[in-house]
C-alpha positions as CSV (number, residue, x, y, z in Angstrom):
1,M,-104.2,144.0,-87.9
2,T,-101.0,142.7,-89.4
3,W,-98.5,145.5,-89.5
4,L,-95.4,143.4,-90.5
5,S,-94.6,140.4,-92.6
6,V,-91.2,138.7,-92.2
7,L,-90.4,136.8,-95.3
8,V,-88.0,133.9,-95.1
9,P,-87.1,131.9,-98.3
10,V,-85.7,128.4,-97.6
11,Y,-83.5,126.3,-99.8
12,N,-81.1,123.7,-98.3
13,V,-80.3,125.6,-95.1
14,A,-81.2,122.9,-92.5
15,P,-78.1,123.6,-90.3
16,Y,-79.1,127.3,-90.0
17,L,-82.9,127.4,-90.2
18,E,-83.9,126.8,-86.6
19,E,-81.6,129.6,-85.3
20,C,-82.9,132.0,-88.0
21,L,-86.6,131.3,-87.2
22,A,-86.0,131.3,-83.5
23,S,-84.5,134.8,-83.7
24,V,-87.8,136.0,-85.1
25,V,-90.2,133.9,-83.0
26,Q,-88.6,135.1,-79.8
27,Q,-89.3,138.7,-80.7
28,L,-93.0,138.3,-81.9
29,P,-95.2,140.8,-79.9
30,A,-97.6,139.2,-77.4
31,D,-100.5,141.0,-79.1
32,G,-99.7,139.6,-82.5
33,G,-99.6,141.8,-85.6
34,V,-96.5,140.1,-87.2
35,Q,-96.8,137.4,-89.9
36,L,-93.8,135.0,-90.3
37,L,-93.9,133.5,-93.8
38,V,-91.5,130.7,-94.5
39,L,-91.3,129.2,-98.0
40,D,-89.5,126.1,-99.0
41,D,-88.2,126.2,-102.5
42,C,-88.0,122.4,-103.0
43,S,-85.1,121.8,-100.6
44,T,-83.4,118.4,-100.8
45,D,-81.7,118.4,-97.4
46,G,-84.6,118.0,-95.0
47,S,-85.4,121.7,-94.6
48,W,-89.1,121.1,-95.3
49,A,-89.4,118.4,-92.6
50,L,-87.6,120.8,-90.2
51,M,-90.0,123.6,-91.0
52,Q,-92.9,121.3,-90.2
53,Q,-91.3,120.2,-87.0
54,L,-90.7,123.9,-85.9
55,D,-94.3,124.7,-86.9
56,R,-95.5,122.1,-84.4
57,R,-93.1,123.4,-81.7
58,W,-94.3,127.0,-82.2
59,P,-98.0,126.5,-83.0
60,G,-99.6,129.5,-84.8
61,R,-96.3,131.3,-85.2
62,L,-95.2,130.2,-88.6
63,Q,-97.1,130.3,-91.9
64,L,-95.5,127.6,-94.2
65,L,-95.5,127.7,-98.0
66,Q,-93.8,125.4,-100.5
67,H,-93.0,125.6,-104.2
68,A,-94.0,122.7,-106.4
69,R,-90.7,123.1,-108.2
70,N,-87.4,125.0,-107.5
71,G,-87.6,128.6,-108.7
72,G,-84.7,130.3,-107.0
73,L,-84.4,133.1,-104.5
74,S,-86.2,135.7,-106.6
75,A,-89.2,133.5,-107.3
76,A,-89.4,132.5,-103.6
77,R,-89.4,136.1,-102.5
78,N,-92.0,137.1,-105.2
79,T,-94.3,134.3,-104.1
80,M,-94.1,135.6,-100.5
81,I,-94.7,139.2,-101.5
82,D,-98.0,138.1,-103.0
83,A,-98.9,136.0,-100.0
84,A,-97.9,138.7,-97.4
85,T,-100.6,140.6,-95.5
86,G,-98.5,143.0,-93.4
87,D,-98.3,146.7,-94.0
88,Y,-94.5,146.3,-94.1
89,L,-92.3,143.6,-95.6
90,W,-89.0,142.5,-94.1
91,F,-86.9,140.0,-96.1
92,L,-84.7,137.7,-94.0
93,D,-82.4,135.2,-95.5
94,S,-82.7,131.8,-93.8
95,D,-79.0,131.5,-92.8
96,D,-79.1,134.9,-91.1
97,K,-80.9,136.1,-88.0
98,L,-82.6,139.1,-86.4
99,L,-80.7,140.6,-83.5
100,P,-82.5,141.2,-80.1
101,G,-84.7,144.2,-80.1
102,A,-85.0,144.5,-83.9
103,I,-88.8,144.0,-84.2
104,A,-89.5,146.2,-81.2
105,G,-87.2,148.9,-82.6
106,L,-89.0,148.8,-85.9
107,Q,-92.4,148.9,-84.4
108,A,-91.5,152.1,-82.4
109,I,-90.4,153.8,-85.6
110,V,-93.5,152.7,-87.5
111,R,-95.7,153.9,-84.8
112,G,-93.9,157.2,-84.4
113,H,-93.1,158.2,-88.0
114,A,-94.8,155.7,-90.4
115,P,-92.1,156.0,-93.1
116,D,-92.3,154.2,-96.4
117,V,-88.9,152.6,-95.9
118,V,-86.9,151.9,-92.8
119,L,-83.1,151.2,-93.1
120,C,-81.0,149.5,-90.5
121,D,-77.4,148.5,-90.0
122,F,-76.1,145.0,-89.7
123,A,-73.4,142.8,-88.2
124,V,-71.3,140.3,-90.1
125,W,-71.6,136.9,-88.5
126,R,-68.7,134.4,-88.9
127,E,-68.2,131.0,-87.4
128,R,-64.6,132.1,-86.4
129,V,-64.0,135.8,-85.7
130,R,-60.4,136.8,-86.2
131,L,-58.6,140.0,-85.3
132,K,-58.8,141.2,-88.9
133,H,-62.6,141.0,-88.9
134,R,-62.7,143.1,-85.7
135,L,-60.4,145.6,-87.2
136,R,-62.7,145.9,-90.2
137,G,-65.6,146.8,-87.9
138,E,-67.7,143.8,-88.9
139,G,-69.6,143.9,-85.6
140,H,-71.4,147.0,-86.9
141,K,-71.6,147.7,-90.6
142,R,-73.3,150.8,-92.0
143,S,-75.9,150.2,-94.7
144,F,-76.7,153.8,-95.6
145,D,-75.0,157.1,-96.2
146,G,-77.3,159.8,-95.0
147,P,-79.2,161.4,-92.1
148,A,-80.2,159.1,-89.2
149,W,-83.0,159.0,-86.6
150,Q,-85.3,161.3,-88.5
151,L,-88.1,161.1,-91.0
152,V,-86.9,162.3,-94.4
153,H,-89.0,163.1,-97.5
154,D,-86.4,162.9,-100.3
155,R,-86.4,160.1,-102.7
156,A,-83.2,161.1,-104.4
157,Q,-81.4,161.2,-101.0
158,L,-82.8,157.7,-100.2
159,M,-81.4,156.1,-103.4
160,A,-78.1,158.1,-103.2
161,G,-77.6,156.9,-99.6
162,M,-78.3,153.3,-100.5
163,L,-76.0,153.3,-103.6
164,G,-73.3,155.3,-101.7
165,T,-72.5,152.5,-99.3
166,G,-73.1,149.7,-101.9
167,Q,-75.1,147.8,-99.3
168,L,-78.1,147.1,-101.5
169,H,-79.2,143.8,-99.8
170,A,-82.9,143.4,-99.2
171,W,-82.7,142.4,-95.6
172,S,-81.5,145.8,-94.3
173,K,-84.5,147.6,-95.8
174,I,-88.0,147.2,-94.5
175,S,-90.6,148.7,-96.9
176,R,-94.3,149.3,-97.2
177,R,-96.0,146.4,-99.0
178,A,-97.8,149.0,-101.1
179,L,-94.5,150.0,-102.7
180,W,-94.2,146.6,-104.4
181,G,-97.6,146.9,-106.2
182,D,-99.2,143.9,-107.8
183,D,-97.4,141.1,-109.7
184,R,-98.1,142.7,-113.1
185,S,-97.2,146.4,-112.7
186,G,-95.3,146.4,-109.4
187,V,-91.7,145.7,-108.4
188,R,-90.5,142.1,-108.3
189,F,-87.2,140.3,-108.1
190,P,-85.8,139.1,-111.4
191,A,-86.3,135.4,-111.6
192,G,-83.2,133.4,-112.8
193,R,-80.8,136.3,-112.3
194,Y,-78.0,136.9,-109.8
195,F,-77.5,140.1,-107.9
196,E,-81.2,140.4,-107.6
197,D,-81.1,142.7,-104.6
198,M,-79.0,145.3,-106.6
199,A,-81.5,145.1,-109.4
200,T,-84.6,145.4,-107.2
201,M,-84.1,147.4,-104.0
202,P,-83.4,150.8,-105.7
203,L,-86.5,150.4,-107.9
204,M,-88.5,149.9,-104.7
205,A,-86.9,153.0,-103.2
206,L,-87.9,155.0,-106.3
207,R,-91.5,154.6,-105.3
208,A,-91.0,155.7,-101.7
209,Q,-92.0,159.1,-100.4
210,S,-90.2,159.0,-97.1
211,F,-87.6,157.0,-95.2
212,Y,-86.0,156.6,-91.7
213,Y,-82.5,155.4,-91.1
214,E,-81.9,153.5,-87.8
215,T,-78.2,153.0,-87.2
216,S,-78.7,150.0,-84.8
217,P,-77.6,146.7,-86.3
218,W,-80.8,144.6,-86.5
219,V,-79.6,141.8,-88.7
220,A,-76.7,139.3,-88.3
221,Y,-75.5,138.5,-91.8
222,R,-73.8,135.1,-91.9
223,Q,-70.7,135.1,-94.1
224,R,-70.5,131.7,-95.8
225,D,-67.9,130.3,-98.2
226,S,-70.7,129.5,-100.7
227,S,-71.9,133.2,-101.0
228,I,-72.5,134.6,-104.5
229,L,-69.3,136.7,-104.4
230,A,-67.2,133.7,-103.1
231,S,-68.3,131.5,-106.0
232,M,-68.3,133.9,-109.0
233,S,-68.9,132.7,-112.6
234,L,-69.0,134.4,-116.0
235,R,-72.8,134.4,-115.8
236,K,-72.8,136.0,-112.4
237,A,-70.2,138.6,-113.6
238,L,-72.5,139.5,-116.5
239,D,-75.5,139.8,-114.2
240,Q,-73.5,141.9,-111.7
241,S,-72.5,144.4,-114.5
242,A,-76.1,144.6,-115.7
243,A,-78.0,144.8,-112.4
244,L,-78.3,148.5,-112.3
245,L,-79.7,148.9,-115.9
246,P,-83.3,148.8,-114.8
247,L,-82.8,151.6,-112.3
248,T,-81.0,153.8,-114.9
249,Q,-83.9,153.2,-117.3
250,A,-86.5,154.0,-114.7
251,L,-84.7,157.2,-113.7
252,A,-84.6,158.6,-117.2
253,G,-86.7,161.7,-117.4
254,Q,-87.4,161.7,-113.7
255,P,-86.6,164.8,-111.5
256,E,-84.2,162.6,-109.5
257,W,-82.0,162.2,-112.6
258,Q,-80.7,165.7,-112.1
259,H,-79.7,165.2,-108.4
260,A,-75.9,165.4,-108.4
261,G,-75.4,163.2,-105.4
262,L,-77.5,160.5,-106.8
263,R,-75.8,160.6,-110.2
264,L,-72.4,160.2,-108.5
265,A,-73.6,157.5,-106.2
266,L,-75.1,155.5,-109.1
267,A,-71.9,156.0,-111.2
268,Q,-69.8,154.7,-108.2
269,Q,-72.0,151.6,-107.8
270,A,-71.8,150.9,-111.5
271,A,-68.0,151.2,-111.2
272,R,-68.0,148.7,-108.2
273,S,-70.0,146.3,-110.3
274,L,-67.7,146.7,-113.2
275,V,-64.6,146.1,-111.1
276,G,-66.0,143.0,-109.4
277,A,-67.2,141.5,-112.7
278,M,-64.1,142.5,-114.7
279,R,-61.8,141.0,-112.1
280,H,-63.5,137.6,-112.5
281,V,-63.7,137.8,-116.3
282,C,-60.0,138.7,-116.6
283,Q,-58.9,136.0,-114.2
284,S,-61.1,133.3,-115.6
285,P,-59.6,130.9,-118.2
286,D,-62.9,131.3,-120.1
287,G,-62.8,135.1,-120.1
288,T,-62.7,136.8,-123.5
289,A,-62.2,140.2,-124.9
290,A,-65.8,140.2,-126.0
291,L,-67.1,139.6,-122.5
292,A,-64.9,142.4,-121.2
293,E,-66.3,144.7,-123.8
294,Q,-69.8,143.7,-122.8
295,L,-69.0,144.7,-119.2
296,R,-67.8,148.1,-120.4
297,Q,-70.9,148.6,-122.4
298,N,-73.1,147.7,-119.4
299,F,-71.2,150.3,-117.3
300,R,-71.7,153.0,-119.9
301,A,-75.4,152.2,-120.1
302,A,-75.9,152.1,-116.3
303,S,-73.7,155.1,-115.2
304,P,-74.9,158.7,-115.5
305,L,-71.3,159.7,-115.8
306,T,-68.9,158.7,-118.5
307,P,-65.7,156.9,-117.5
308,E,-63.8,160.2,-118.0
309,E,-66.3,162.1,-115.9
310,L,-66.2,159.6,-113.1
311,A,-62.4,159.5,-113.1
312,R,-62.4,163.3,-112.9
313,A,-64.9,163.3,-110.0
314,Y,-62.6,160.8,-108.1
315,L,-59.7,163.1,-108.8
316,Q,-61.5,166.2,-107.5
317,R,-62.3,164.5,-104.3
318,G,-58.9,163.1,-103.7
319,W,-60.0,159.5,-104.1
320,W,-56.8,158.4,-105.8
321,L,-57.1,154.7,-105.0
322,R,-60.7,154.5,-106.3
323,R,-59.7,156.3,-109.5
324,R,-56.7,154.0,-110.0
325,R,-58.7,150.8,-109.4
326,F,-61.6,151.9,-111.7
327,L,-59.4,152.9,-114.6
328,R,-57.2,149.8,-114.2
329,W,-60.2,147.4,-114.5
330,F,-62.2,149.5,-117.0
331,H,-59.3,149.1,-119.5
332,A,-58.4,145.5,-118.5
333,T,-58.4,142.8,-121.1
334,P,-58.4,139.0,-120.4
335,T,-55.1,137.3,-121.2
336,P,-55.4,134.3,-123.6
């Protein structure tokens, strides 16, 4: 029986791929039960040849897939969701790696509690670690704001805890495959869009009945200069500001919509998205007043709280800097 599928999308990551896959292969249980799916999305740097070489080195450990044409990260993940056979899915980016003990730790939780979603912490992985990185606590970053080491049956608390930290990446959340449904009526990553994790993972959580938060860092997240936030564009800014719209639409009329903690957490994440997107639009030579207004409209559509209500909530909690930053960027206008 396959209890876990680890899904690794590959696109032009030849310098990192072996270390990533080795971190999983070294943890595969002797009695099997873990499927390691690796999909090449038409790489041009030799990643596919390396995948085949590693498959020969580790016979029977990898299951290789390849797209006929490049479809992007969302399309690669969606293909692997459909090909997976494990009861649980764990997305792992091909330039990151699993830390020792991750799969064994997950297996113990699954056997003991059988939650719909398991959340874990992570470590930021840099080529050169400086003092400022250590002072930021990058060796252990929290991915969730909520109760740990216990099975919890509270969907609103799950989504509020995810949104509260702003750590919505797919690789820190292991989920039952059943939560994703089929490719017609289930949850899938939006093809051709940026900030796909933010748009997708809360929708998956909305289907869950239970969760378990493990505070151990199980994933080493490689910080690269080519990351999405390090190479922003106007298109990415628009996608960032709109990423939460599907969640807000899905929550409308649901009991969770009345959960005060979830409403505040969703409003705060909408504000983070607005600030990040507006900063780029206002600093870009191609930024316009019309684009800035679109970002404001996306915030209003995604947030359960109005700008005035969120500013008041910040004030009531003594979050002066958050309030100041939000209001500054909400009212910002690109300079010609």
